[in-house]
C-alpha positions as CSV (number, residue, x, y, z in Angstrom):
1,X,-22.5,-5.4,7.2
2,X,-20.4,-2.1,6.6
3,X,-18.0,-2.1,3.6
4,X,-15.3,0.5,5.0
5,X,-15.6,3.2,1.6
6,X,-11.3,3.6,2.0
7,X,-9.7,1.7,-0.8
8,X,-6.4,0.7,0.9
9,X,-7.9,-0.8,3.7
10,X,-10.4,-2.8,1.5
11,X,-7.8,-4.0,-1.0
12,X,-6.0,-5.2,2.1
13,X,-8.1,-6.6,3.3
14,X,-8.5,-9.0,-0.1
15,X,-5.4,-9.5,0.6
16,X,-5.4,-10.5,3.6
17,X,-8.7,-13.3,2.7
18,X,-6.6,-14.3,0.0
19,X,-3.2,-14.6,1.6
20,X,-5.3,-16.8,4.0
21,X,-7.0,-18.6,1.2
22,X,-2.9,-19.4,-0.6
23,X,-2.2,-22.0,2.3
24,X,-4.8,-24.1,1.5
25,X,-5.7,-23.9,-2.0
26,X,-2.1,-23.2,-4.5
27,X,-2.9,-21.3,-8.1
28,X,0.2,-20.4,-9.9
29,X,0.0,-17.3,-10.4
30,X,-1.4,-16.3,-6.8
31,X,2.2,-14.8,-5.8
32,X,1.4,-11.8,-8.5
33,X,-1.6,-10.9,-7.6
34,X,-0.8,-10.9,-3.7
35,X,2.1,-8.8,-3.8
36,X,0.2,-6.0,-6.8
37,X,-2.4,-6.2,-3.5
38,X,-0.2,-5.7,-1.1
39,X,2.0,-2.9,-2.7
40,X,-1.7,-0.9,-4.2
41,X,-2.9,-0.9,-0.5
42,X,0.0,0.3,0.9
43,X,-0.1,3.3,-1.4
44,X,-3.6,4.1,-0.9
45,X,-3.3,3.8,2.7
46,X,-0.7,6.1,2.7
47,X,-2.5,8.8,0.5
48,X,-5.3,8.4,3.0
49,X,-7.8,6.8,0.4
């Protein structure tokens, strides 16, 4: 299994997984964490890291 070295795509993958899991489990602060991950992933992808 090959893990990407691009931190933007890694954060995007984590965000997608957590978003999918949030449909099944309800955690109070998960929305804020997902928003921060989405912003960070977008910034890193734009920077090309």
